[in-house]
Each structure stands twice: as C-alpha cells, then as structure tokens.
C-alpha positions as CSV (number, residue, x, y, z in Angstrom):
1,M,-27.7,-6.1,-26.5
2,A,-29.2,-8.2,-29.3
3,Y,-30.2,-11.8,-28.4
4,V,-29.8,-14.7,-30.8
5,A,-32.0,-17.6,-29.9
6,S,-30.3,-20.9,-29.5
7,V,-30.2,-22.7,-32.9
8,P,-29.7,-26.4,-32.8
9,V,-27.0,-28.3,-34.7
10,D,-28.6,-30.4,-37.4
11,H,-26.9,-33.8,-37.2
12,G,-28.6,-34.8,-40.5
13,S,-27.1,-31.9,-42.4
14,P,-24.2,-32.4,-44.9
15,I,-22.5,-29.5,-43.2
16,P,-20.3,-30.8,-40.4
17,A,-21.5,-30.2,-36.9
18,Y,-18.3,-28.3,-36.0
19,A,-18.9,-25.9,-38.9
20,Q,-22.5,-25.4,-37.9
21,L,-21.5,-24.7,-34.3
22,A,-18.8,-22.3,-35.3
23,E,-21.4,-20.4,-37.4
24,I,-23.9,-20.3,-34.5
25,L,-21.2,-19.0,-32.1
26,R,-19.9,-16.5,-34.7
27,S,-23.5,-15.1,-35.1
28,K,-23.9,-14.7,-31.3
29,I,-20.5,-13.0,-31.0
30,K,-21.3,-10.6,-33.9
31,A,-24.7,-9.9,-32.4
32,G,-23.0,-8.8,-29.2
33,E,-24.3,-11.6,-27.0
34,W,-20.9,-12.2,-25.4
35,R,-19.1,-8.9,-24.7
36,H,-17.8,-9.5,-21.2
37,G,-16.7,-12.6,-19.4
38,P,-15.9,-16.0,-20.9
39,L,-17.9,-17.8,-23.6
40,P,-19.8,-20.9,-22.4
41,S,-17.5,-23.8,-21.4
42,V,-16.8,-26.7,-23.8
43,R,-19.0,-28.8,-21.5
44,Q,-21.9,-26.2,-21.7
45,L,-21.6,-26.1,-25.5
46,Q,-21.7,-29.9,-25.6
47,Q,-24.9,-30.0,-23.5
48,E,-26.7,-27.0,-25.2
49,Y,-26.0,-28.1,-28.8
50,D,-25.8,-31.9,-28.3
51,V,-22.3,-32.2,-29.7
52,G,-19.2,-34.0,-28.7
53,R,-16.2,-32.5,-27.0
54,D,-14.0,-32.6,-30.1
55,T,-16.8,-30.9,-32.1
56,A,-17.0,-28.1,-29.6
57,I,-13.3,-27.6,-29.4
58,R,-12.9,-27.7,-33.2
59,A,-15.6,-25.0,-33.5
60,L,-13.9,-22.8,-30.9
61,S,-10.5,-23.4,-32.7
62,I,-12.0,-22.1,-36.0
63,L,-13.2,-18.9,-34.3
64,A,-9.8,-18.5,-32.6
65,A,-8.1,-18.9,-36.0
66,E,-10.4,-16.2,-37.4
67,G,-9.3,-13.9,-34.6
68,L,-12.8,-13.6,-33.0
69,I,-11.9,-15.3,-29.8
70,F,-8.8,-16.2,-27.8
71,S,-8.2,-18.8,-25.1
72,V,-6.8,-18.3,-21.6
73,P,-5.5,-21.7,-20.3
74,R,-7.7,-23.0,-17.5
75,R,-10.0,-20.0,-17.8
76,G,-11.8,-20.5,-21.1
77,Y,-12.4,-18.6,-24.3
78,Y,-13.1,-14.9,-24.5
79,V,-14.2,-12.5,-27.3
80,H,-11.5,-10.1,-28.6
81,Q,-12.3,-6.5,-27.5
82,D,-12.2,-5.2,-31.1
83,V,-14.9,-7.6,-32.4
84,Q,-18.5,-6.4,-32.8
C-alpha cells in the first residue's frame, strides 16, 4: 500500500480550502491508502487539516459526487470498491 504524507491545507491560497482538501483526499484514495473501513471522520479531518466542519463535509460531498466515496448514515464515508 502506498502512503501519501499528510499535506496541509494552505489557508492563504486562492484555491478554496474545500477544494484543496478534496484533492488531498482524492490523492490518498487513488494511492490506495483507504481500501477497507471508513475514511477518517469529519471531526478527524477538521483536526488533521485545520479546517471547519462545513469545509470537510463539502470536500467529502465533492468526492461522493465524483463516485469515489459513498456515505452510510451514522457510520461514515467509505471508498467504492471499484476505485483504485
């Protein structure tokens, strides 16, 4: 399994934080970092990337719209099996 180091969200960048976070998570998914089990929780994403709740949720929503992940209510977000 490839490991992608944690890349911080640049709050001074003209690229919105949610778009940066979506790209970071997309890269980790494509690298195979999350194959089994849930992705980190919204709270974990907030803490690790120093972003707000809405930013984390918007980033996850982008990835869900792209078909990379899906949500299970009260369980979290998971990577689709056919992604990698």
